[in-house]
C-alpha positions as CSV (number, residue, x, y, z in Angstrom):
1,M,2.8,12.8,-23.6
2,R,1.0,15.1,-21.1
3,F,2.2,18.6,-20.9
4,I,-1.4,19.5,-19.8
5,P,-2.8,22.9,-19.5
6,A,-4.5,22.3,-16.2
7,A,-6.5,25.5,-16.2
8,L,-8.3,24.1,-19.2
9,L,-10.3,22.2,-16.6
10,L,-11.3,25.4,-15.0
11,G,-12.5,27.7,-17.7
12,A,-12.0,29.3,-21.1
13,S,-8.8,31.2,-20.2
14,L,-6.0,28.9,-19.4
15,A,-2.4,29.1,-18.4
16,F,0.0,26.6,-17.1
17,T,3.7,26.3,-16.2
18,T,6.0,23.5,-16.9
19,T,9.6,23.5,-15.6
20,A,12.3,24.2,-18.1
21,R,14.9,21.5,-18.2
22,A,18.7,21.3,-18.5
23,G,20.0,17.8,-19.0
24,G,16.9,16.3,-17.5
25,V,17.3,18.2,-14.3
26,P,14.5,20.5,-13.3
27,T,15.7,24.1,-13.1
28,S,14.6,26.7,-10.6
29,P,11.2,28.4,-10.6
30,G,12.9,31.4,-12.1
31,N,13.3,29.5,-15.4
32,E,9.7,28.3,-15.7
33,I,8.1,28.5,-19.1
34,V,4.6,30.0,-19.0
35,V,2.2,29.1,-21.9
36,I,-1.0,30.9,-22.5
37,G,-3.5,29.3,-24.9
38,H,-5.3,26.1,-25.6
39,L,-3.9,22.7,-26.5
40,E,-2.7,24.1,-29.9
41,Q,0.6,25.0,-28.2
42,L,3.5,22.6,-27.3
43,A,5.1,23.5,-24.0
44,G,8.4,22.8,-22.2
45,A,11.5,21.2,-23.6
46,P,11.4,17.5,-23.1
47,L,14.2,15.2,-24.3
48,A,11.8,12.4,-25.4
49,A,8.3,12.0,-26.6
50,T,7.4,9.9,-23.6
51,E,8.2,12.5,-21.0
52,G,5.5,14.6,-19.4
53,V,4.1,16.6,-16.5
54,V,0.6,16.1,-14.9
55,T,-0.6,19.0,-12.8
56,R,-2.6,19.2,-9.6
57,E,-5.8,20.2,-11.3
58,Q,-5.9,17.1,-13.4
59,L,-5.0,14.9,-10.4
60,E,-8.1,16.2,-8.6
61,M,-10.3,14.9,-11.4
62,R,-9.1,11.3,-11.1
63,P,-10.9,8.8,-9.0
64,L,-8.4,6.9,-6.7
65,G,-9.0,3.6,-5.0
66,R,-5.5,3.5,-3.6
67,T,-2.8,6.0,-3.0
68,G,-0.5,4.2,-5.4
69,E,-2.9,4.8,-8.3
70,I,-1.5,8.4,-8.5
71,L,1.2,6.8,-10.5
72,E,-1.3,5.7,-13.2
73,V,-1.1,9.2,-14.6
74,V,2.0,7.8,-16.3
75,P,0.8,6.5,-19.7
76,G,1.0,2.7,-19.8
77,L,1.6,2.3,-16.1
78,I,-0.7,-0.1,-14.2
79,V,-0.9,-0.2,-10.4
80,T,-2.3,-3.3,-8.7
81,Q,-2.1,-5.1,-5.3
82,H,-1.8,-8.7,-4.3
83,S,-1.9,-8.3,-0.5
84,G,-3.1,-5.8,2.1
85,D,-3.2,-2.1,1.3
86,G,-0.4,-1.2,3.8
87,K,2.0,-3.0,1.5
88,A,3.7,-1.5,-1.6
89,N,1.7,-1.8,-4.7
90,Q,2.6,-4.0,-7.7
91,Y,3.6,-2.0,-10.8
92,F,3.5,-2.9,-14.6
93,L,5.2,-0.7,-17.2
94,R,6.7,-1.4,-20.7
95,G,6.4,-5.1,-20.4
96,F,7.9,-5.2,-16.9
97,N,6.2,-6.8,-13.9
98,L,8.2,-4.4,-11.8
99,D,7.2,-6.3,-8.7
100,H,7.1,-3.6,-6.1
101,G,9.3,-1.1,-8.0
102,T,12.5,-2.5,-9.6
103,D,13.4,-0.6,-12.8
104,L,11.0,2.3,-12.0
105,A,12.9,5.0,-10.0
106,T,10.3,6.8,-7.9
107,S,10.9,9.9,-5.8
108,V,8.9,12.4,-3.8
109,D,10.2,15.9,-3.9
110,G,13.5,14.5,-5.2
111,V,13.9,12.0,-2.2
112,P,14.2,8.4,-3.6
113,V,11.5,5.9,-2.5
114,N,12.9,2.7,-3.9
115,M,14.6,0.5,-1.3
116,P,17.6,-1.6,-2.4
117,T,18.5,-4.9,-0.6
118,H,15.0,-5.0,0.9
119,G,13.3,-7.6,3.0
120,H,10.5,-8.2,0.5
121,G,12.0,-7.3,-2.9
122,Q,14.7,-5.4,-4.6
123,G,13.7,-1.8,-5.4
124,Y,10.6,-2.0,-3.1
125,T,8.6,1.2,-3.6
126,D,5.9,2.1,-1.1
127,I,4.3,5.5,-1.6
128,N,1.5,5.0,0.9
129,F,3.2,7.8,2.9
130,V,2.0,10.4,0.3
131,I,-1.2,12.4,0.9
132,P,-2.7,12.6,-2.6
133,E,-4.3,16.0,-2.1
134,L,-0.9,17.6,-1.4
135,V,0.7,16.5,-4.7
136,Q,1.4,19.5,-6.9
137,E,2.5,17.7,-10.0
138,V,3.8,14.4,-11.3
139,H,6.8,14.5,-13.6
140,Y,7.5,11.2,-15.5
141,R,10.2,10.2,-17.9
142,K,10.6,6.8,-19.6
143,G,13.8,5.2,-20.8
144,T,17.5,5.4,-20.1
145,Y,18.2,8.8,-21.7
146,Y,18.6,11.1,-18.7
147,A,22.0,11.7,-17.0
148,D,20.5,12.6,-13.6
149,A,18.7,9.2,-13.4
150,G,20.6,6.4,-11.9
151,N,19.6,3.2,-10.0
152,F,16.3,1.6,-10.9
153,A,15.6,4.0,-13.8
154,A,15.7,1.5,-16.7
155,A,12.0,1.6,-17.5
156,G,11.6,5.2,-16.3
157,T,11.4,7.7,-13.5
158,V,8.5,9.4,-11.6
159,N,8.8,12.3,-9.3
160,L,5.9,13.6,-7.2
161,S,6.3,17.2,-6.2
162,L,4.4,18.4,-3.1
163,R,2.7,21.7,-2.6
164,D,4.4,24.5,-0.7
165,R,1.2,26.1,0.5
166,L,-2.6,25.9,0.4
167,E,-4.9,28.7,-0.6
168,S,-7.0,28.0,2.5
169,P,-7.2,25.4,5.3
170,F,-9.6,22.5,4.7
171,L,-11.1,19.5,6.4
172,A,-12.1,16.4,4.4
173,L,-14.2,13.5,5.7
174,E,-14.9,10.3,3.8
175,T,-16.9,7.1,4.5
176,G,-17.8,4.2,2.4
177,E,-18.6,0.5,2.0
178,Y,-16.5,-2.2,3.6
179,G,-15.5,-0.1,6.6
180,W,-13.8,2.7,4.6
181,R,-13.1,5.8,6.8
182,R,-10.8,8.7,6.2
183,G,-10.2,12.1,7.7
184,L,-7.8,14.8,6.4
185,A,-7.0,18.2,7.9
186,A,-4.5,20.5,6.2
187,G,-3.7,24.2,6.1
188,S,-1.0,26.8,5.7
189,L,0.1,29.8,7.8
190,E,2.6,32.5,7.3
191,L,5.8,32.1,9.4
192,A,9.2,33.8,9.4
193,G,8.6,35.3,6.0
194,G,7.6,32.0,4.4
195,D,4.8,29.4,4.5
196,L,4.3,26.5,6.9
197,L,2.1,23.7,5.6
198,L,0.7,21.2,8.1
199,A,-1.4,18.1,7.3
200,A,-2.6,15.0,9.1
201,D,-4.4,12.1,7.4
202,Y,-6.0,9.0,9.0
203,T,-7.3,6.1,6.9
204,A,-9.1,2.9,8.1
205,N,-10.5,0.1,5.9
206,D,-11.7,-3.5,6.2
207,G,-12.1,-4.2,2.5
208,P,-14.4,-6.8,0.9
209,W,-12.4,-9.8,2.2
210,K,-13.7,-12.6,4.3
211,L,-10.8,-11.7,6.7
212,D,-11.2,-8.0,7.6
213,E,-8.1,-6.1,6.4
214,D,-8.3,-3.9,9.6
215,L,-6.1,-1.3,7.9
216,S,-5.0,1.6,10.2
217,R,-2.8,4.2,8.5
218,I,-1.6,7.6,9.7
219,N,0.2,10.2,7.5
220,A,1.5,13.6,8.5
221,L,3.4,16.4,6.8
222,A,5.0,19.5,8.0
223,R,6.7,21.7,5.4
224,F,8.3,25.1,5.7
225,S,9.2,27.0,2.5
226,R,10.2,30.5,1.7
227,A,11.6,32.6,-1.2
228,T,15.3,33.6,-1.1
229,D,17.1,36.3,-3.0
230,S,17.3,34.2,-6.1
231,G,15.4,31.0,-5.5
232,R,13.6,29.0,-2.8
233,F,14.3,27.0,0.3
234,S,12.1,24.2,1.9
235,L,12.3,22.0,4.9
236,S,9.9,19.0,5.0
237,F,9.1,16.3,7.6
238,Q,6.9,13.4,6.7
239,A,5.6,10.6,8.9
240,Y,3.8,7.4,8.0
241,D,2.7,4.5,10.2
242,A,0.4,1.6,9.2
243,D,-0.6,-1.9,10.3
244,W,-3.0,-4.3,8.5
245,D,-4.2,-7.9,8.0
246,A,-3.9,-9.3,4.5
247,T,-5.6,-11.7,2.2
248,D,-2.8,-12.6,-0.2
249,Q,-3.2,-14.3,-3.6
250,I,-5.2,-17.6,-3.4
251,P,-5.1,-20.8,-5.5
252,Q,-7.7,-21.1,-8.3
253,R,-8.3,-24.8,-7.4
254,A,-9.4,-24.0,-3.9
255,V,-12.0,-21.6,-5.2
256,D,-13.2,-24.0,-7.9
257,A,-13.6,-26.7,-5.3
258,G,-15.6,-24.4,-3.0
259,L,-13.0,-24.6,-0.2
260,I,-12.8,-20.8,0.0
261,D,-14.6,-17.9,-1.5
262,R,-13.1,-15.7,-4.2
263,F,-12.4,-13.2,-1.4
264,G,-11.3,-15.8,1.0
265,Y,-8.1,-16.7,2.7
266,F,-6.0,-19.6,4.2
267,D,-3.8,-18.0,6.8
268,P,-5.7,-15.5,9.1
269,S,-2.4,-14.2,10.6
270,D,-1.0,-12.8,7.3
271,G,-0.4,-9.0,7.3
272,G,2.1,-6.6,8.5
273,D,3.2,-3.2,9.8
274,S,5.4,-0.5,8.5
275,H,6.6,3.1,9.3
276,R,8.6,5.7,7.4
277,Y,9.8,9.0,8.9
278,S,11.7,11.4,6.7
279,L,13.4,14.8,6.9
280,S,14.6,16.7,3.8
281,A,16.0,20.1,3.0
282,R,16.0,21.6,-0.5
283,A,17.3,24.9,-1.9
284,D,18.1,26.5,-5.2
285,G,19.4,29.8,-6.4
286,A,21.7,31.8,-8.7
287,L,25.4,31.1,-8.9
288,G,27.4,33.2,-11.3
289,S,25.6,33.1,-14.6
290,G,24.0,29.8,-13.8
291,R,21.7,28.2,-11.2
292,W,22.3,25.6,-8.5
293,Q,20.1,23.3,-6.5
294,A,20.9,21.0,-3.6
295,Q,19.1,18.6,-1.3
296,L,19.8,16.7,1.9
297,W,17.6,14.0,3.3
298,A,17.3,11.2,5.9
299,V,14.8,8.4,6.3
300,D,14.0,6.1,9.2
301,Y,12.2,3.0,7.9
302,K,10.9,-0.3,9.2
303,M,8.7,-3.0,7.7
304,R,7.4,-6.4,8.9
305,L,5.5,-8.6,6.5
306,Y,3.8,-12.0,7.2
307,S,2.9,-14.0,4.2
308,N,2.0,-17.6,3.4
309,F,2.4,-18.2,-0.4
310,T,2.6,-22.0,-0.4
311,Y,0.3,-22.9,2.6
312,A,1.5,-26.4,3.7
313,M,4.2,-27.3,1.2
314,E,7.2,-26.9,3.4
315,D,5.6,-27.6,6.8
316,P,2.3,-29.5,6.7
317,L,1.9,-29.2,10.4
318,D,2.5,-25.5,11.2
319,G,2.1,-24.1,7.7
320,D,4.5,-22.1,5.5
321,Q,4.1,-18.6,6.8
322,I,7.3,-16.4,6.5
323,E,8.2,-13.1,8.1
324,Q,10.1,-10.6,6.0
325,Y,11.8,-7.9,8.1
326,D,13.5,-4.7,7.2
327,D,14.9,-2.1,9.6
328,R,17.1,0.7,8.3
329,R,18.2,4.3,8.2
330,V,18.9,6.0,4.9
331,Y,20.9,9.2,4.2
332,G,21.3,11.0,0.9
333,A,22.3,14.2,-0.8
334,S,22.3,15.6,-4.3
335,A,23.5,18.8,-6.0
336,S,23.6,20.2,-9.5
337,W,24.7,23.4,-11.3
338,S,23.5,24.5,-14.7
339,V,25.3,27.2,-16.5
340,P,25.2,28.7,-20.1
341,L,28.4,28.1,-22.1
342,A,29.4,31.3,-23.9
343,A,32.4,29.5,-25.4
344,L,30.0,27.4,-27.6
345,E,27.9,30.4,-28.8
346,A,29.2,29.9,-32.3
347,L,27.6,26.5,-32.4
348,G,24.3,27.5,-30.8
349,E,22.8,28.2,-27.4
350,S,24.4,25.7,-25.0
351,S,24.1,25.0,-21.3
352,L,26.1,22.5,-19.1
353,T,24.7,20.8,-16.1
354,L,27.0,19.2,-13.6
355,G,25.6,17.1,-10.7
356,T,26.2,14.5,-8.1
357,D,24.1,12.4,-5.8
358,M,25.0,10.0,-3.0
359,R,23.1,7.6,-0.8
360,Y,23.9,5.4,2.2
361,D,21.6,2.6,3.5
362,D,22.5,1.6,7.0
363,I,20.4,-1.6,7.2
364,D,20.4,-2.7,10.9
365,K,18.6,-5.9,10.0
366,V,17.1,-7.5,6.9
367,G,15.8,-10.9,7.5
368,L,13.7,-13.9,6.3
369,Y,12.2,-16.1,9.0
370,T,9.7,-19.0,9.3
371,S,6.8,-18.1,11.5
372,V,3.6,-19.4,12.9
373,A,0.7,-17.0,13.5
374,R,3.3,-14.1,13.5
375,Q,5.6,-15.8,15.9
376,R,9.1,-16.5,14.7
377,S,9.9,-20.2,14.6
378,G,13.2,-20.2,12.7
379,T,15.7,-18.1,10.8
380,L,16.2,-18.6,7.1
381,R,18.6,-15.7,6.9
382,E,19.5,-12.6,8.8
383,D,21.9,-9.9,7.7
384,R,23.3,-6.5,8.5
385,V,24.0,-4.5,5.3
386,K,25.9,-1.3,4.7
387,Q,25.3,-0.1,1.1
388,G,26.6,3.1,-0.3
389,S,26.7,4.8,-3.7
390,I,28.0,8.0,-5.2
391,A,27.5,9.3,-8.7
392,G,28.5,12.2,-10.9
393,F,26.9,13.3,-14.1
394,A,27.3,15.9,-16.8
395,S,24.7,16.9,-19.4
396,L,25.2,19.3,-22.3
397,D,22.2,20.9,-23.9
398,T,22.6,22.6,-27.3
399,R,20.1,24.4,-29.4
400,W,21.9,24.4,-32.8
401,N,19.2,26.5,-34.6
402,G,15.5,27.0,-34.6
403,W,14.7,23.4,-35.4
404,L,17.5,21.2,-33.9
405,R,18.6,20.7,-30.3
406,S,20.6,18.0,-28.7
407,N,21.5,16.6,-25.3
408,L,24.7,14.7,-24.6
409,G,25.0,13.1,-21.1
410,L,27.3,10.9,-19.2
411,R,26.8,9.4,-15.8
412,A,29.3,7.5,-13.5
413,D,28.1,5.4,-10.6
414,Y,30.0,3.6,-7.9
415,F,28.5,1.2,-5.3
416,D,30.0,-0.4,-2.2
417,F,28.3,-3.4,-0.4
418,D,29.2,-4.8,3.0
419,V,27.2,-7.8,4.2
420,D,27.4,-9.3,7.7
421,S,25.3,-12.5,7.5
422,N,24.2,-15.0,10.1
423,I,25.9,-17.6,7.9
424,E,29.6,-16.6,7.9
425,A,30.2,-17.9,4.4
426,N,27.7,-15.4,3.0
427,S,29.4,-12.4,4.7
428,G,31.7,-10.2,2.7
429,S,32.3,-7.0,0.8
430,E,31.8,-6.1,-2.9
431,S,32.0,-3.0,-5.0
432,A,31.0,-2.1,-8.6
433,S,30.9,0.8,-10.9
434,K,29.0,1.7,-14.1
435,L,29.5,4.3,-16.8
436,S,26.3,5.3,-18.6
437,P,26.4,7.5,-21.8
438,K,23.2,9.2,-23.1
439,F,22.3,11.0,-26.3
440,S,19.1,12.7,-27.5
441,L,18.2,14.7,-30.6
442,V,15.0,16.8,-31.0
443,F,13.9,18.1,-34.4
444,G,11.4,20.9,-34.8
445,P,8.9,22.2,-34.1
446,W,7.3,22.3,-37.5
447,Q,3.5,22.9,-37.6
448,Q,3.5,22.4,-33.8
449,T,5.1,19.0,-34.2
450,E,8.5,17.8,-32.7
451,F,10.4,14.6,-33.4
452,F,12.7,12.8,-31.0
453,A,15.5,10.3,-31.2
454,N,17.1,8.9,-28.0
455,I,19.7,6.3,-27.0
456,G,21.3,5.6,-23.6
457,R,22.5,3.1,-21.0
458,G,21.1,2.6,-17.5
459,F,21.1,-0.1,-14.8
460,H,19.6,-1.5,-11.7
461,S,21.4,-2.8,-8.7
462,N,20.9,-6.3,-7.4
463,D,20.4,-7.2,-3.7
464,A,23.7,-6.8,-1.8
465,R,23.2,-10.2,-0.2
466,G,23.4,-11.8,-3.6
467,T,26.8,-10.2,-4.4
468,T,28.5,-12.0,-1.5
469,L,26.6,-15.2,-1.6
470,R,28.5,-18.5,-1.4
471,V,26.1,-21.0,0.0
472,D,22.4,-21.6,0.0
473,P,20.9,-19.9,3.1
474,T,18.3,-22.6,3.5
475,D,20.9,-25.4,3.1
476,P,24.5,-24.2,3.8
477,S,25.9,-27.5,2.6
478,Q,25.0,-26.5,-1.0
479,P,26.9,-23.9,-2.9
480,A,25.1,-20.9,-4.4
481,D,26.0,-18.6,-7.3
482,R,26.7,-14.9,-6.8
483,V,24.9,-12.3,-8.8
484,D,26.3,-9.2,-10.6
485,A,26.1,-6.2,-8.4
486,L,24.9,-3.9,-11.2
487,V,22.8,-5.0,-14.2
488,D,23.2,-3.1,-17.5
489,A,20.3,-1.8,-19.4
490,R,20.4,-0.4,-23.0
491,G,17.6,1.6,-24.5
492,H,16.7,3.6,-27.6
493,E,13.5,5.3,-28.8
494,V,12.1,7.4,-31.6
495,G,8.9,9.5,-31.2
496,L,6.9,12.6,-31.8
497,R,4.6,14.9,-30.1
498,S,2.1,17.2,-31.9
499,A,-0.5,19.9,-31.3
500,I,-1.4,20.2,-35.0
501,L,-5.0,19.1,-34.4
502,P,-7.4,21.7,-32.9
503,R,-7.6,21.5,-29.1
504,T,-5.5,18.3,-29.1
505,Q,-2.1,17.0,-28.2
506,L,-0.7,13.7,-29.4
507,S,2.5,11.7,-28.6
508,L,3.9,8.6,-30.2
509,G,6.9,6.6,-29.0
510,L,8.6,3.5,-30.5
511,W,11.1,2.0,-28.1
512,E,13.4,-0.9,-27.3
513,L,15.1,-1.9,-24.0
514,G,17.5,-4.7,-23.2
515,L,18.5,-6.0,-19.8
516,D,21.5,-8.1,-19.0
517,S,19.5,-9.9,-16.2
518,E,15.8,-10.2,-15.5
519,L,14.3,-10.2,-12.1
520,L,11.5,-12.8,-11.6
521,F,9.0,-13.5,-8.8
522,S,9.6,-16.8,-6.9
523,G,6.3,-17.8,-5.4
524,D,7.6,-20.5,-3.1
525,A,10.0,-18.1,-1.3
526,G,8.1,-14.8,-1.8
527,I,11.3,-13.2,-3.2
528,T,12.7,-12.1,-6.5
529,E,15.7,-13.8,-8.2
530,P,17.9,-12.9,-11.2
531,N,17.3,-14.7,-14.5
532,R,18.3,-14.5,-18.2
533,K,19.0,-11.5,-20.5
534,S,15.9,-9.9,-22.0
535,R,14.7,-7.6,-24.7
536,R,11.5,-5.5,-24.8
537,R,10.1,-3.6,-27.7
538,G,7.0,-1.4,-27.7
539,L,4.8,1.3,-29.1
540,E,3.0,3.9,-27.0
541,L,0.3,6.4,-28.1
542,S,-1.2,9.1,-26.0
543,A,-3.7,11.7,-26.8
544,I,-5.5,14.5,-25.0
545,W,-8.5,16.4,-26.4
546,S,-10.6,19.3,-25.0
547,P,-13.8,19.7,-27.1
548,L,-15.1,22.2,-24.5
549,D,-13.5,24.5,-22.0
550,W,-14.8,22.4,-19.1
551,L,-14.2,18.9,-20.6
552,V,-11.0,17.0,-21.2
553,L,-10.6,13.5,-22.6
554,D,-7.4,11.5,-22.7
555,L,-6.4,8.2,-24.2
556,D,-3.3,6.0,-23.6
557,L,-2.4,2.9,-25.5
558,A,0.7,0.7,-25.2
559,W,1.8,-2.5,-26.9
560,T,4.9,-4.5,-25.7
561,H,6.8,-7.5,-27.1
562,A,9.0,-9.0,-24.3
563,R,11.3,-12.0,-24.7
564,F,14.3,-13.6,-23.1
565,R,17.3,-13.4,-25.4
566,S,18.8,-16.8,-24.6
567,T,17.9,-20.4,-23.7
568,D,17.5,-21.4,-20.1
569,P,20.7,-23.3,-19.4
570,E,19.0,-25.5,-16.8
571,D,16.0,-26.2,-19.0
572,P,16.5,-25.8,-22.7
573,D,12.7,-26.4,-23.4
574,A,11.5,-23.8,-20.9
575,G,10.7,-21.2,-23.5
576,N,11.6,-17.5,-23.9
577,R,8.5,-15.6,-22.6
578,I,8.9,-13.3,-19.6
579,P,6.4,-14.2,-16.9
580,G,4.1,-11.3,-16.0
581,A,5.0,-9.2,-19.1
582,V,1.7,-7.5,-19.9
583,E,1.5,-7.1,-23.7
584,K,-1.4,-4.5,-24.0
585,V,-2.4,-1.6,-21.8
586,A,-5.2,0.9,-22.4
587,A,-6.5,3.8,-20.4
588,L,-9.4,6.2,-21.2
589,G,-10.2,9.2,-19.1
590,V,-12.8,11.9,-18.9
591,A,-12.4,15.0,-16.7
592,V,-15.1,17.6,-16.0
593,N,-15.2,20.9,-14.2
594,H,-18.4,22.6,-15.2
595,P,-19.1,26.2,-14.4
596,A,-22.4,25.1,-12.8
597,G,-20.4,23.5,-9.9
598,W,-20.2,19.9,-11.1
599,S,-16.8,18.2,-11.4
600,G,-15.3,14.8,-11.5
601,G,-13.9,12.1,-13.7
602,L,-14.3,8.7,-15.2
603,R,-11.4,6.3,-15.8
604,L,-11.2,3.0,-17.7
605,R,-8.1,1.0,-17.3
606,H,-7.3,-2.2,-19.1
607,F,-4.3,-4.5,-19.0
608,G,-4.2,-7.5,-21.2
609,S,-3.2,-11.1,-20.9
610,A,0.4,-12.0,-20.0
611,P,2.4,-15.3,-20.0
612,L,2.7,-16.8,-16.5
613,I,5.5,-19.2,-17.4
614,E,8.2,-19.2,-19.9
615,D,6.7,-21.6,-22.5
616,N,3.5,-19.4,-22.7
617,S,1.3,-22.5,-21.9
618,V,-0.4,-20.7,-19.0
619,R,-1.5,-17.1,-19.3
620,S,-3.4,-14.6,-17.1
621,A,-6.7,-13.2,-18.2
622,S,-7.1,-9.6,-19.1
623,T,-8.5,-7.1,-16.6
624,T,-10.8,-4.1,-17.2
625,V,-12.0,-1.7,-14.4
626,V,-13.9,1.5,-14.6
627,N,-13.9,4.1,-11.8
628,L,-16.1,7.1,-11.5
629,E,-16.0,10.2,-9.3
630,A,-18.5,13.1,-9.1
631,G,-18.5,16.2,-7.0
632,Y,-20.8,19.2,-6.5
633,Q,-19.8,22.6,-5.0
634,L,-22.6,23.2,-2.5
635,G,-21.2,26.6,-1.7
636,P,-18.0,28.6,-1.9
637,K,-16.4,26.6,0.9
638,L,-18.3,23.3,0.9
639,K,-18.1,20.4,-1.6
640,L,-19.8,17.0,-1.7
641,S,-18.3,14.1,-3.6
642,A,-18.9,10.5,-4.4
643,T,-16.6,7.8,-5.8
644,L,-17.8,4.6,-7.3
645,L,-14.9,2.2,-7.7
646,N,-15.3,-0.7,-10.2
647,L,-18.4,0.8,-11.6
648,F,-19.5,-2.3,-13.6
649,D,-18.6,-4.7,-10.8
650,S,-15.9,-6.5,-12.8
651,S,-14.9,-9.9,-11.5
652,D,-11.4,-9.8,-13.1
653,N,-8.1,-10.3,-11.2
654,D,-5.8,-7.6,-9.9
655,I,-2.8,-9.9,-10.3
656,T,-2.2,-13.5,-11.3
657,Y,0.8,-15.9,-10.7
658,Y,1.5,-19.5,-11.5
659,Y,3.6,-21.6,-9.1
660,E,3.5,-24.7,-6.9
661,S,1.6,-24.8,-3.6
662,Q,0.2,-27.4,-1.3
663,L,-3.1,-27.0,0.5
664,P,-3.7,-28.7,3.9
665,G,-4.7,-32.3,3.1
666,E,-3.1,-32.5,-0.3
667,A,-0.6,-35.3,-0.8
668,A,1.8,-33.3,-2.9
669,P,2.5,-29.8,-4.3
670,V,0.3,-28.7,-7.2
671,E,1.2,-26.2,-9.9
672,D,-1.7,-23.8,-10.1
673,I,-2.8,-20.2,-10.9
674,H,-2.9,-18.0,-7.8
675,F,-4.8,-14.8,-8.0
676,H,-5.8,-11.7,-6.1
677,P,-9.3,-10.4,-7.2
678,V,-10.3,-6.9,-8.2
679,E,-12.3,-5.5,-5.3
680,P,-16.1,-5.4,-6.1
681,R,-18.1,-2.3,-6.8
682,T,-17.5,0.1,-3.8
683,L,-19.2,3.4,-3.0
684,R,-17.4,6.1,-1.0
685,V,-18.7,9.6,-0.2
686,G,-16.9,12.6,1.1
687,L,-17.5,16.1,2.3
688,S,-14.8,18.8,2.3
689,M,-14.9,22.2,4.0
690,S,-12.5,25.0,3.5
691,F,-12.1,27.9,6.0
């Protein structure tokens, strides 16, 4: 739990704002709760113990090796990579190997990032388009208890809010080992009674790999915002374009035999390119006795990935490289209205939130092809997909008295899928709907301590192509089973948060989550596929302590027990472990902002061993990495900083899989561990100038 007084990092007098909530939906700035004091005060009105807000000031004290590591502010969330840095990261949370985002609904300023029916994996979540310095706050919520949270929100939701304006323009330049170069220019100006924020960011990196990554990434943001009579309006344009070469996961046996280095590769043509351009408009204000908010958005997106996971197993002559392709336009809208209910005053203070959201993915082409050195050599499948969804939700908040409040929510979702496949038998239409009730109780506070009880249903959608599937795309003579369009998730949780200890806040959550179908990584095809029902249970503990006004320490611990709930019908002896389900996660952080001009942070992150196959006979090793950042204010407008990633030069793995592959020269496929190593100790230095 992290309702963090950010100004605690800046001096003895602290103040922070956290957005008041109605049914899980952020209300307008006019309803913000302002808390003055130290960590002795609880703030905000969360529905669960595992909900929180991390502010910009704390984000600035965190060393980042990748953009995606912003999400590691969520307690228990681990961000890794198994390929080039232009690709979406790999996420682990609550015993999920979320692959690239399934079951973690991620948004930026309310615009969804997850991509359904994607060329690489369902729910693909690439936040490389975000400029970290422009993030105002990160709001996270775990579990299925929020009526405004829909698709992909079984494990939780994360929203990154961007800044409306900068205090002064600035220029930041960075350089570092392994070809790291970065330049960022950003500033605000007054325009038409509001603020226009402009930013441009260029990043290049080769990495420690024997094959240079040759990453080239451009990000840009233009954002106009202004106050209205009763709220605020903003219009934002974001652009992202990247290309890179990649060293994917490699087989352990090749390293042991000395065929390749730990940072080596087999296919020098792996890599990819991607772009994302988005336009969004957002507004809020007063309506009657309540408040409304609405948003419209559009995204143009394309991705092309080249990967060789199995080397020479399918094609000993030309190799097993595949191209995964995705080209789409996405359109969406959302609106909500929160209003006090005078009719229920006899029961307590009540407010009702009504809302809707809709989305339409116009996927011009989503395909999987065989390729040789990035040249297509065959089509495994190619589809045009139209996927639309619409939802309505209602959420009733009631404060019954000084120590009891409740939230009752209901969400209804409808999905429509239309698939036009290169194999006519796999073309077709499908639709599905889901009703998701939610209920939360909050007791207290007593002695600055609150208690929470939550229960609710959620879901994730499956790839639209699976809902109309009739034959195997790689062998149309063989039948194939369809998948359910929507997969049900059921969760419940009890927890507490407390500020009873001096200068300390604690949170504790005990939770359980069941899924009607698990998604697993398939190494030979580089895709995900549905599997058996599952259940996860876990315990999460978070603490933040400020022994001095300029020093903050935080600790997050998470334990998870994850199992399939039924026997594999095709292999009764397969076992019931969920591959990739990390069982233990720990993070320790130190943030410093000393009055003498020194600032920075140290972060230790640890994720434990996990089963790699269902019978638990093969497991990954644990991984521990420490990152350090230090800065010194040379003058009022000049700051020097240095970041040391992997401080102790850990030789652990970022990610580990177990599957069959065949190296050139091998007579048959071999089951083996395939891993992507943690990058070695890396120094980066930066200079920022404000004007």
